[in-house]
C-alpha positions as CSV (number, residue, x, y, z in Angstrom):
1,A,47.5,-21.2,8.7
2,R,43.9,-20.9,6.9
3,E,45.4,-23.1,3.9
4,A,47.2,-25.5,6.0
5,A,43.7,-26.0,8.0
6,V,41.9,-26.5,4.3
7,A,44.5,-29.3,3.5
8,R,44.3,-31.3,7.0
9,A,40.6,-30.8,6.2
10,Q,40.6,-32.6,2.8
11,A,43.4,-34.9,3.3
12,P,42.7,-38.8,4.5
13,S,43.1,-39.5,8.0
14,Q,45.6,-42.1,8.7
15,A,42.8,-44.9,9.6
16,Q,40.9,-43.8,6.3
17,T,44.6,-44.7,4.1
18,A,44.9,-48.0,6.4
19,A,41.2,-48.9,5.7
20,A,41.5,-47.9,1.7
21,A,44.8,-50.0,1.3
22,A,43.1,-52.9,3.2
23,A,40.3,-52.8,1.3
24,A,42.4,-52.6,-2.1
25,E,44.4,-55.5,-0.6
26,G,41.1,-57.6,-0.1
27,G,39.7,-56.6,-3.5
28,A,43.1,-58.1,-5.2
29,A,43.0,-61.0,-3.0
30,E,39.4,-61.6,-4.2
31,A,40.3,-61.4,-7.6
32,R,42.6,-64.2,-7.5
33,T,40.2,-66.2,-5.9
34,Q,38.3,-65.7,-8.2
35,V,40.8,-66.3,-11.0
36,G,41.8,-69.6,-9.1
37,R,45.4,-68.8,-9.7
38,L,48.4,-67.8,-7.2
39,W,51.5,-66.1,-8.9
40,A,55.1,-65.4,-8.1
41,S,54.3,-61.6,-7.2
42,D,51.7,-62.5,-4.6
43,I,54.1,-64.4,-2.4
44,G,57.6,-62.5,-3.4
45,D,60.5,-64.3,-5.8
46,G,63.1,-63.7,-2.8
47,F,65.4,-61.6,-4.9
48,Q,65.5,-58.2,-3.1
49,E,66.1,-60.3,0.3
50,W,69.0,-62.2,-1.2
51,E,70.4,-58.3,-2.6
52,V,70.0,-57.3,0.8
53,L,71.5,-60.2,2.6
54,R,74.4,-60.3,0.2
55,A,74.9,-56.4,0.9
56,A,75.0,-57.6,4.8
57,L,77.6,-59.8,4.6
58,G,80.2,-57.5,2.7
59,P,83.0,-57.9,0.2
60,E,84.5,-60.6,2.2
61,A,82.1,-63.3,2.2
62,A,83.1,-66.1,0.2
63,F,80.8,-65.8,-2.7
64,E,81.6,-62.4,-3.5
65,A,83.5,-63.9,-6.1
66,I,80.4,-65.0,-7.7
67,A,78.4,-62.0,-6.9
68,S,81.0,-59.9,-8.8
69,R,80.3,-61.8,-12.1
70,R,76.7,-60.2,-12.2
71,V,78.2,-57.1,-13.2
72,A,80.9,-58.3,-15.7
73,A,78.6,-61.0,-17.4
74,D,76.6,-60.1,-20.3
75,P,73.2,-58.8,-18.3
76,E,70.5,-60.4,-20.5
77,E,72.0,-63.9,-18.9
78,F,71.1,-62.3,-15.4
79,E,67.6,-61.6,-16.9
80,H,66.9,-64.8,-18.4
81,A,68.5,-66.5,-14.9
82,D,65.8,-64.2,-12.9
83,A,63.0,-65.1,-15.6
84,V,63.6,-69.1,-15.3
85,C,63.4,-68.8,-11.2
86,R,60.3,-66.7,-11.4
87,Y,58.8,-69.7,-13.4
88,W,60.5,-72.5,-10.9
89,V,58.6,-70.4,-8.2
90,E,55.5,-70.5,-9.4
91,R,55.7,-73.9,-10.5
92,C,56.9,-75.4,-7.9
93,L,56.3,-73.4,-4.4
94,V,53.5,-71.4,-5.5
95,P,49.7,-73.1,-4.6
96,R,48.2,-74.0,-8.2
97,S,44.8,-72.7,-7.0
98,T,43.3,-70.7,-4.3
99,T,40.7,-72.4,-2.6
100,S,37.5,-71.3,-3.5
101,D,35.8,-71.0,-0.4
102,Q,37.8,-69.0,2.3
103,T,35.3,-69.3,5.3
104,P,36.4,-71.2,8.4
105,G,33.8,-73.6,7.4
106,G,34.9,-74.0,3.7
107,L,39.0,-74.3,4.8
108,L,37.8,-76.7,7.8
109,A,35.4,-78.8,4.8
110,E,38.8,-79.2,3.0
111,R,41.5,-80.0,5.6
112,R,38.6,-82.8,6.4
113,L,38.8,-83.8,2.6
114,H,42.3,-83.8,3.1
115,L,42.5,-86.1,5.8
116,A,40.0,-88.5,4.6
117,R,42.6,-89.2,1.8
118,L,45.7,-89.2,3.6
119,Q,43.4,-92.3,6.0
120,R,42.9,-94.0,2.7
121,L,46.4,-94.1,1.6
122,L,47.8,-94.8,5.2
123,Q,45.4,-98.0,5.3
124,E,46.2,-99.0,1.5
125,R,49.7,-99.1,2.4
126,A,48.9,-101.0,5.6
127,G,46.7,-103.8,3.9
128,G,43.7,-102.7,5.3
129,G,41.8,-101.6,2.1
130,S,41.5,-103.4,-1.1
131,G,44.3,-101.5,-2.8
132,S,46.8,-103.3,-0.2
133,R,50.1,-103.5,-1.6
134,G,49.8,-107.6,-1.7
135,E,46.8,-107.4,-3.9
136,E,47.9,-104.3,-5.5
137,K,47.1,-104.1,-9.3
138,R,50.2,-103.9,-11.8
139,P,49.8,-101.4,-14.7
140,S,49.1,-102.6,-17.9
141,A,52.0,-103.8,-20.3
142,A,50.4,-101.8,-22.9
143,L,49.6,-97.9,-23.2
144,P,45.5,-97.1,-22.9
145,R,46.1,-95.8,-26.4
146,A,48.8,-97.8,-28.1
147,V,52.0,-96.3,-29.5
148,T,54.0,-98.3,-31.6
149,K,57.2,-98.0,-33.8
150,G,57.4,-95.2,-36.2
151,A,54.6,-93.0,-34.2
152,V,56.1,-89.5,-34.5
153,L,56.2,-87.6,-31.2
154,R,56.2,-83.9,-31.1
155,A,57.2,-81.9,-27.3
156,S,55.9,-79.2,-26.0
157,A,56.9,-75.4,-26.1
158,T,56.2,-74.9,-22.6
159,H,57.1,-78.3,-20.5
160,W,61.0,-79.0,-20.8
161,L,62.8,-75.8,-19.6
162,L,63.3,-76.7,-16.1
163,G,65.0,-80.0,-17.5
164,A,61.9,-82.5,-17.7
165,P,57.8,-81.7,-16.9
166,A,56.4,-81.9,-13.0
167,V,55.1,-85.5,-13.8
168,R,58.7,-87.0,-13.8
169,K,58.8,-89.5,-11.1
170,D,62.5,-90.2,-11.7
171,R,64.8,-88.5,-10.1
172,A,67.7,-89.7,-11.7
173,L,66.2,-88.6,-15.2
174,K,68.9,-86.4,-16.4
175,P,67.8,-82.5,-17.7
176,M,66.2,-82.7,-20.9
177,Q,65.7,-79.1,-22.0
178,H,66.8,-80.3,-25.5
179,L,63.6,-81.7,-26.1
180,H,61.8,-78.5,-26.0
181,K,60.3,-78.1,-29.2
182,A,61.1,-81.8,-30.3
183,V,60.0,-84.0,-32.9
184,A,61.0,-87.6,-32.3
185,L,60.3,-91.1,-33.7
186,V,59.6,-93.8,-31.9
187,L,61.9,-97.0,-31.9
188,E,60.1,-99.6,-30.2
189,D,56.6,-100.7,-29.3
190,V,56.0,-98.9,-26.1
191,R,55.5,-100.7,-23.2
192,V,54.9,-99.2,-19.5
193,D,57.2,-102.2,-18.5
194,R,60.5,-101.2,-20.0
195,P,62.6,-98.0,-21.5
196,T,61.2,-96.3,-24.8
197,P,64.1,-95.5,-27.3
198,L,63.4,-92.2,-29.6
199,V,65.3,-90.8,-31.6
200,L,65.3,-86.5,-32.2
201,L,64.5,-85.7,-36.0
202,N,65.1,-82.2,-35.2
203,G,68.4,-81.8,-33.8
204,P,71.2,-79.8,-34.6
205,R,73.9,-80.6,-37.2
206,V,77.0,-81.8,-35.1
207,G,79.8,-82.9,-37.9
208,T,79.8,-83.7,-41.6
209,L,80.0,-87.6,-43.1
210,S,83.1,-89.0,-44.6
211,G,82.7,-89.7,-48.3
212,N,80.2,-86.9,-49.1
213,F,77.5,-88.9,-47.4
214,G,76.0,-85.8,-46.0
215,E,76.0,-84.5,-42.5
216,C,75.5,-85.7,-39.0
217,F,72.8,-84.8,-36.9
218,F,72.1,-85.2,-33.2
219,G,69.5,-87.2,-32.2
220,G,69.9,-88.0,-28.5
221,S,72.6,-88.2,-25.6
222,R,72.3,-92.2,-25.3
223,P,75.5,-92.9,-27.7
224,T,74.7,-95.3,-30.7
225,E,76.7,-97.7,-32.3
226,S,75.9,-96.3,-35.7
227,L,74.0,-93.9,-37.6
228,M,70.2,-94.0,-38.6
229,L,70.4,-93.1,-42.4
230,V,68.0,-90.4,-43.0
231,P,67.8,-88.3,-46.7
232,G,70.6,-85.9,-46.3
233,G,73.0,-87.7,-43.7
234,G,72.7,-89.7,-40.7
235,I,71.3,-89.1,-37.2
236,W,73.6,-90.2,-34.0
237,G,72.4,-90.9,-30.4
238,Q,69.0,-91.4,-29.0
239,V,66.7,-90.9,-26.3
240,M,66.1,-93.4,-23.5
241,L,62.6,-92.9,-21.6
242,P,63.0,-94.9,-18.2
243,A,59.6,-97.2,-18.2
244,G,56.6,-95.8,-17.4
245,Q,58.0,-92.1,-18.1
246,L,56.4,-91.8,-21.9
247,E,53.0,-92.6,-20.6
248,N,53.8,-89.9,-17.9
249,F,54.5,-87.2,-20.3
250,L,51.6,-87.9,-22.9
251,A,49.1,-87.3,-20.2
252,S,50.5,-84.3,-18.9
253,G,50.9,-83.0,-22.7
254,A,55.0,-82.4,-22.7
255,L,54.8,-85.2,-25.6
256,E,52.3,-86.0,-28.0
257,V,51.5,-88.3,-30.8
258,V,51.5,-86.4,-34.1
259,A,48.1,-88.5,-35.4
260,G,49.0,-89.7,-39.1
261,A,52.5,-88.5,-39.2
262,E,55.3,-90.7,-40.6
263,L,59.1,-90.4,-41.2
264,S,59.1,-89.2,-44.3
265,D,56.5,-86.3,-43.5
266,V,59.2,-85.1,-41.2
267,M,61.9,-85.6,-42.9
268,G,60.8,-83.7,-46.4
269,V,60.7,-80.6,-44.1
270,P,63.6,-78.3,-43.3
271,V,64.9,-79.5,-39.7
272,E,64.3,-75.8,-38.1
273,E,60.4,-75.9,-39.5
274,R,60.1,-79.5,-38.6
275,W,58.3,-78.7,-34.9
276,A,55.6,-76.5,-36.6
277,A,55.4,-78.5,-39.6
278,M,54.0,-81.5,-37.0
279,G,51.4,-79.3,-35.6
280,G,53.4,-77.3,-33.0
281,K,52.0,-73.7,-32.4
282,L,51.7,-71.2,-29.5
283,E,48.3,-70.6,-28.2
284,S,48.4,-67.1,-26.7
285,L,50.9,-64.5,-25.1
286,A,51.7,-66.2,-22.2
287,E,52.8,-69.3,-23.6
288,A,55.0,-67.5,-26.1
289,A,56.5,-65.7,-23.4
290,T,57.1,-69.2,-21.9
291,A,58.3,-70.8,-25.0
292,S,60.9,-68.3,-25.5
293,L,62.5,-68.9,-22.0
294,G,62.6,-72.6,-22.9
295,D,64.2,-71.4,-26.5
296,K,67.0,-70.4,-24.1
297,Q,67.0,-73.1,-22.2
298,R,67.8,-75.1,-25.0
299,R,70.6,-72.9,-26.5
300,T,72.2,-73.5,-22.9
301,W,72.1,-77.0,-22.7
302,Y,73.4,-77.8,-26.0
303,S,76.2,-75.0,-25.6
304,R,77.2,-76.3,-22.4
305,F,76.4,-80.3,-22.8
306,L,77.7,-80.5,-26.5
307,G,79.4,-77.3,-27.6
308,V,77.1,-76.7,-30.1
309,E,76.1,-73.0,-30.8
310,L,72.2,-73.2,-31.8
311,D,71.7,-69.5,-33.2
312,S,72.5,-70.1,-36.6
313,W,70.9,-73.3,-36.7
314,E,67.7,-72.1,-35.6
């Protein structure tokens, strides 16, 4: 009885425990505010709730056949799918940053700023401001920094794993995971009022040319009537970006012009080394982890849409 009394005296009370938990949560929230970034772990990814729902619906649920494949299929495939889903949550659902002032006054000021921006936008759309629809300034026909025919582009290792960067405005644009770590050649002088044709310079081999003329490489999902001849064979297909999209991709970092690079510089390097040879590199462990997801997404794209397995090529 004496030992039990001593243990009770030394153990924290329920109120103390709750206070400690609240302090810990407050410290975590303060750290997140200081860093200025929220993550999927802060709001939850919903996977646990989904498993509970699936179990509650029982084995006769219509999607039980689909769910059963989770056991039969390769566990790595589902781990990858879960990782991509979490990446999507962080990019599309979680706020990019927390406000620096969480006080009522700070939140009120932020709300007033948001309302002012909304009011200005509504005035412009109604024609009441200098930016009225009738007097709307049309974009220049040339990019701020001209991108001309023959320019070499290097694609990001982190922007394409969901199919396109967040800046994509054309919702009809098909998924383009094949642009992950791509090196491409601009085929025409770029203008924002017309589509931009590109050709991939580090696409996989898709066949062999007859007559010992070399190998045929994938250049994009848009069919072409002829091959682009290059040392060692030819490239079939193009990538056609809608008008204005290249400008958005360049501004976001999804694509970058490789200064001073020419076609001969790219083709003089083995295909699997061209992205790195054109300056592609990973700056951090976090970037490397995201790039690894993109590598898998690219392999899946080629396997599903082109029937090409990239394991040996990579």
